C-alpha positions as CSV (number, residue, x, y, z in Angstrom):
1,M,67.0,-54.8,-1.1
2,C,66.8,-58.1,0.2
3,G,67.4,-60.8,-2.2
4,A,65.7,-63.4,0.4
5,P,63.3,-65.7,-1.8
6,K,59.4,-64.9,-1.3
7,Q,58.5,-67.0,2.3
8,G,56.0,-70.3,2.0
9,G,54.2,-71.4,-0.8
10,A,54.7,-74.6,-2.4
11,L,58.4,-77.2,-2.6
12,A,58.0,-78.1,-6.0
13,G,61.5,-78.3,-8.1
14,I,63.3,-78.7,-4.9
15,D,65.1,-81.9,-4.0
16,L,64.2,-82.8,-0.9
17,S,66.7,-85.7,-0.5
18,T,69.9,-83.9,-1.2
19,Q,68.8,-80.9,0.5
20,T,67.9,-79.7,4.0
21,V,65.1,-77.0,4.5
22,I,63.8,-75.3,8.1
23,Q,60.8,-73.9,7.1
24,G,57.6,-73.2,9.6
25,S,55.5,-70.5,10.7
26,V,55.1,-67.8,13.4
27,W,51.4,-67.0,15.8
28,H,50.6,-65.1,18.4
29,D,47.2,-65.3,19.6
30,G,46.0,-67.5,17.8
31,A,46.1,-65.5,14.5
32,P,50.0,-66.1,11.9
33,V,52.4,-62.8,12.5
34,A,52.9,-61.4,9.0
35,G,56.5,-59.2,9.2
36,A,58.5,-60.7,11.9
37,Y,61.6,-61.0,11.6
38,V,63.1,-64.8,12.1
39,R,66.5,-65.7,12.8
40,L,68.3,-68.2,11.8
41,L,71.3,-69.4,14.5
42,D,74.2,-72.0,14.3
43,G,75.1,-74.4,17.4
44,T,77.3,-72.0,19.2
45,D,74.1,-68.9,18.7
46,E,75.9,-67.5,16.0
47,F,73.4,-65.8,13.7
48,T,73.4,-67.5,10.2
49,A,70.0,-65.7,8.1
50,E,66.9,-63.2,8.9
51,V,64.1,-64.0,6.1
52,V,60.6,-61.9,6.8
53,T,57.5,-63.6,7.2
54,S,54.9,-63.6,4.7
55,P,51.2,-62.1,5.2
56,E,50.1,-65.9,6.3
57,G,52.8,-66.0,8.5
58,E,55.4,-68.7,7.2
59,F,59.6,-68.1,6.6
60,R,62.2,-71.1,5.0
61,F,65.9,-70.9,4.9
62,F,67.6,-73.7,3.2
63,A,70.7,-74.8,5.6
64,A,73.2,-77.7,5.9
65,P,71.9,-80.7,8.9
66,G,72.9,-80.1,12.8
67,K,71.6,-78.2,15.1
68,W,70.2,-74.5,14.5
69,K,68.3,-72.2,17.4
70,V,65.4,-70.6,14.5
71,R,64.6,-67.0,17.0
72,S,61.2,-64.7,15.3
73,L,61.0,-61.4,16.9
74,A,58.4,-58.9,15.6
75,A,56.4,-56.3,17.1
76,V,54.6,-58.2,19.7
77,G,57.5,-60.2,21.2
78,K,60.1,-62.9,20.5
79,G,59.8,-66.3,20.8
80,E,62.6,-69.1,19.2
81,R,63.2,-73.5,18.8
82,V,65.9,-75.3,19.1
83,L,65.7,-78.0,16.5
84,D,67.6,-80.8,15.1
85,A,67.6,-80.8,11.7
86,E,68.5,-83.5,8.7
87,V,68.6,-83.5,4.9
88,G,64.7,-83.7,3.9
89,L,62.0,-81.0,4.7
90,N,62.1,-79.9,9.5
91,E,58.6,-78.1,10.0
92,T,58.8,-76.4,12.9
93,T,56.3,-73.9,14.4
94,I,58.1,-71.0,16.3
95,V,54.9,-69.7,19.2
96,I,55.5,-66.1,21.2
97,E,53.4,-65.6,24.1
């Protein structure tokens, strides 16, 4: 069984002055996508981590500052976003077309 933390929810207890958090949600046709696989790829497109979205379509990763690609794979399709994450909270939305 995967030891990934529960997705979504509050950031209580997380020191955003020292942590780099990448979080967001996956959407399709105006609704959140529950159970989508979200992959975190580094600047060279190497697989780093994967989580499953919450019932509200939310995901969260703890990473290092830098360039990241966040890719979503779901039964309804796929989508991705590229972002330059900095220390603190980095939020993004992946829209599956």
